[in-house]
C-alpha positions as CSV (number, residue, x, y, z in Angstrom):
1,X,10.0,-1.3,-36.1
2,X,9.0,0.5,-32.9
3,X,11.4,3.2,-31.6
4,X,10.8,1.7,-28.1
5,X,10.0,-1.9,-27.7
6,X,9.5,-3.6,-24.3
7,X,8.7,-7.2,-24.1
8,X,7.7,-9.4,-21.1
9,X,9.0,-6.8,-18.6
10,X,8.9,-8.0,-15.0
11,X,10.1,-5.9,-12.0
12,X,9.9,-7.2,-8.4
13,X,10.9,-5.4,-5.3
14,X,10.2,-8.4,-3.0
15,X,8.6,-11.8,-3.0
16,X,5.3,-10.1,-2.4
17,X,5.6,-6.9,-4.5
18,X,5.7,-7.2,-8.3
19,X,5.0,-3.9,-10.0
20,X,5.5,-4.9,-13.7
21,X,4.1,-8.3,-14.8
22,X,5.0,-9.5,-18.2
23,X,4.4,-6.0,-19.6
24,X,4.7,-5.2,-23.3
25,X,5.0,-1.7,-24.8
26,X,5.7,-0.3,-28.3
27,X,6.2,3.4,-29.0
28,X,6.7,4.7,-32.5
29,X,9.3,7.3,-33.3
30,X,7.9,10.8,-32.8
31,X,5.0,9.7,-30.6
32,X,4.1,11.5,-27.4
33,X,2.5,8.9,-25.1
34,X,1.0,9.4,-21.7
35,X,1.0,6.7,-19.0
36,X,-1.7,7.1,-16.4
37,X,-2.6,5.0,-13.3
38,X,-3.0,5.2,-9.6
39,X,-0.1,6.3,-7.3
40,X,2.3,3.5,-6.5
41,X,1.2,1.4,-9.5
42,X,4.7,1.5,-11.1
43,X,4.7,4.3,-13.6
44,X,8.0,5.6,-12.3
45,X,9.5,2.1,-12.3
46,X,8.4,1.6,-16.0
47,X,10.1,4.9,-17.0
48,X,13.3,4.0,-15.2
49,X,13.4,0.6,-16.9
50,X,12.7,2.0,-20.4
51,X,15.3,4.8,-19.9
52,X,18.1,2.5,-18.5
53,X,18.0,3.9,-14.9
54,X,17.0,0.5,-13.7
55,X,17.0,-3.0,-15.1
56,X,14.0,-5.3,-15.2
57,X,14.1,-8.7,-13.6
58,X,12.9,-10.3,-16.8
59,X,12.1,-9.2,-20.4
60,X,13.9,-7.0,-22.9
61,X,14.0,-3.3,-23.7
62,X,15.1,-2.0,-27.1
63,X,15.4,1.7,-27.7
64,X,16.5,3.1,-31.1
65,X,17.6,-0.4,-32.1
66,X,19.8,-0.7,-29.0
67,X,19.1,-3.6,-26.7
68,X,19.6,-2.1,-23.2
69,X,19.0,-5.5,-21.6
70,X,22.3,-6.9,-22.9
71,X,24.4,-3.8,-22.6
72,X,27.1,-3.7,-19.9
73,X,26.3,-1.1,-17.1
74,X,28.9,1.4,-18.4
75,X,27.5,1.3,-21.9
76,X,23.9,1.8,-20.5
77,X,25.2,4.9,-18.7
78,X,26.7,6.3,-21.8
79,X,23.6,5.6,-23.9
80,X,21.4,7.2,-21.2
81,X,23.6,10.3,-21.1
82,X,23.5,10.8,-24.9
83,X,20.1,9.5,-25.9
84,X,17.6,9.9,-23.0
85,X,16.4,13.1,-21.3
86,X,14.7,12.7,-17.9
87,X,12.3,15.2,-16.2
88,X,11.1,14.3,-12.7
89,X,8.4,15.7,-10.5
90,X,11.0,17.2,-8.3
91,X,13.5,19.0,-10.4
92,X,16.6,17.7,-8.6
93,X,18.6,20.8,-9.5
94,X,21.9,21.3,-7.7
95,X,21.2,24.2,-5.3
96,X,24.8,25.6,-5.2
97,X,24.9,26.0,-9.0
98,X,23.3,28.5,-11.3
99,X,20.6,27.7,-13.8
100,X,23.3,27.8,-16.6
101,X,25.6,25.5,-14.6
102,X,22.8,23.0,-13.9
103,X,22.0,22.8,-17.6
104,X,25.6,22.4,-18.5
105,X,26.1,19.4,-16.1
106,X,25.2,16.5,-18.5
107,X,27.6,18.0,-21.1
108,X,30.4,18.3,-18.6
109,X,29.9,14.7,-17.7
110,X,30.2,13.8,-21.4
111,X,33.4,15.9,-21.5
112,X,32.2,18.4,-24.1
113,X,34.2,21.6,-24.5
114,X,33.5,24.5,-22.2
115,X,32.5,26.9,-25.0
116,X,30.1,24.4,-26.5
117,X,28.6,23.7,-23.0
118,X,28.0,27.4,-22.4
119,X,26.5,28.0,-25.9
120,X,24.1,25.1,-25.9
121,X,23.0,25.7,-22.3
122,X,22.4,29.4,-22.9
123,X,20.4,28.7,-26.1
124,X,18.1,26.1,-24.4
125,X,17.5,28.4,-21.4
126,X,16.5,31.1,-23.7
127,X,14.2,28.7,-25.6
128,X,12.4,27.8,-22.4
129,X,11.9,31.4,-21.5
130,X,14.7,31.9,-18.9
131,X,17.2,33.9,-20.8
132,X,17.1,36.5,-18.0
133,X,17.7,33.9,-15.3
134,X,21.0,32.3,-16.4
135,X,22.9,33.2,-13.2
136,X,20.1,32.6,-10.8
137,X,20.4,29.7,-8.4
138,X,17.4,27.3,-7.9
139,X,16.5,29.0,-4.6
140,X,16.0,32.3,-6.5
141,X,13.6,30.7,-9.0
142,X,9.9,29.8,-8.8
143,X,8.8,26.2,-8.9
144,X,7.8,26.6,-12.6
145,X,11.1,28.2,-13.5
146,X,13.0,25.4,-11.7
147,X,11.1,22.8,-13.8
148,X,11.9,24.8,-16.9
149,X,15.6,24.5,-16.0
150,X,15.1,20.8,-15.6
151,X,13.5,20.5,-19.0
152,X,16.5,22.4,-20.5
153,X,18.9,20.1,-18.7
154,X,17.0,17.1,-20.0
155,X,17.3,18.3,-23.6
156,X,20.8,19.8,-23.7
157,X,22.5,16.5,-24.9
158,X,20.0,16.5,-27.8
159,X,18.5,13.2,-26.9
160,X,16.1,11.2,-29.0
161,X,13.9,10.1,-26.1
162,X,12.3,12.3,-23.4
163,X,10.9,10.6,-20.3
164,X,8.9,12.8,-17.9
165,X,7.7,11.5,-14.5
166,X,4.9,13.6,-13.2
167,X,6.5,16.8,-14.5
168,X,3.6,19.0,-13.4
169,X,2.8,17.2,-10.1
170,X,4.3,19.8,-7.9
171,X,3.0,22.9,-9.7
172,X,-0.2,25.0,-9.5
173,X,-2.7,24.7,-12.3
174,X,-1.7,27.8,-14.2
175,X,2.0,26.9,-14.0
176,X,1.3,23.3,-15.0
177,X,-0.6,24.5,-18.1
178,X,2.4,26.6,-19.1
179,X,4.7,23.6,-18.7
180,X,2.3,21.4,-20.7
181,X,2.7,23.9,-23.6
182,X,6.5,23.9,-23.2
183,X,6.7,20.1,-23.3
184,X,4.6,19.9,-26.4
185,X,6.7,22.6,-28.1
186,X,9.9,20.9,-27.2
187,X,8.6,17.5,-28.4
188,X,7.7,19.0,-31.8
189,X,10.7,21.3,-32.1
190,X,13.3,18.8,-31.2
191,X,11.7,15.8,-33.0
192,X,11.5,13.8,-29.8
193,X,9.8,10.5,-28.8
194,X,8.2,11.3,-25.5
195,X,6.7,9.2,-22.7
196,X,5.0,11.1,-19.9
197,X,3.8,9.6,-16.7
198,X,1.1,11.8,-15.2
199,X,-2.0,12.1,-13.1
200,X,-3.0,15.3,-14.9
201,X,-5.9,14.5,-17.3
202,X,-5.3,17.6,-19.4
203,X,-1.6,16.7,-20.0
204,X,-2.6,13.1,-20.8
205,X,-5.3,14.3,-23.3
206,X,-2.7,16.5,-25.1
207,X,-0.6,13.4,-26.0
208,X,-1.0,11.2,-29.1
209,X,-2.0,8.2,-27.1
210,X,-2.9,7.3,-23.5
211,X,-1.9,4.0,-21.8
212,X,-3.1,2.9,-18.4
213,X,-0.9,0.9,-16.1
214,X,-2.8,-1.4,-13.8
215,X,-2.0,-4.7,-12.3
216,X,1.5,-4.6,-13.8
217,X,0.3,-4.3,-17.4
218,X,-0.6,-1.6,-19.9
219,X,-3.9,-1.1,-21.7
220,X,-5.2,1.5,-24.0
221,X,-7.5,4.2,-22.6
């Protein structure tokens, strides 16, 4: 059985704009899959539907044997908090909080103890190479460092699924390469299943499989 199984997914934004059209997807546990396609084709929408940030208008999504389609909203939020890590093109860090506090945020929402929050956040920031930046606010960090904080925040709840939406799209080539290596290291080191939407051919080529989203459906590259 696939770790992620999407069947007949449809997502409309108006009577004239349908971005997912009877889309099917299967991703095995431990796979790192790239989704490529033109801007505006619906890559972000697909990630949001698979990760429970949005609901499809039709079809089913099953992740780790949990049918997100039939779960009440509150249960989807709880599942997403504990099982899914998101990394976006724009890091969405809270500017008034330090790197450490930003990474702690998902654990605080889950009401984990303060000591555990601090220990896990510190360990992850050290793992992504920011052990000397714990007390720095986002405005004091480079773009690449901010995205590393975002990766740490995505993984701090020890999710089984990582969804990354154009994670290197706002970075220069050298910084993007460094982040590629980090994502691959985190994928292997934490036993993740990862789906990465990207325009970057080098990042896509480093994945186990590449799928192209076009006309609302996926096809193998």
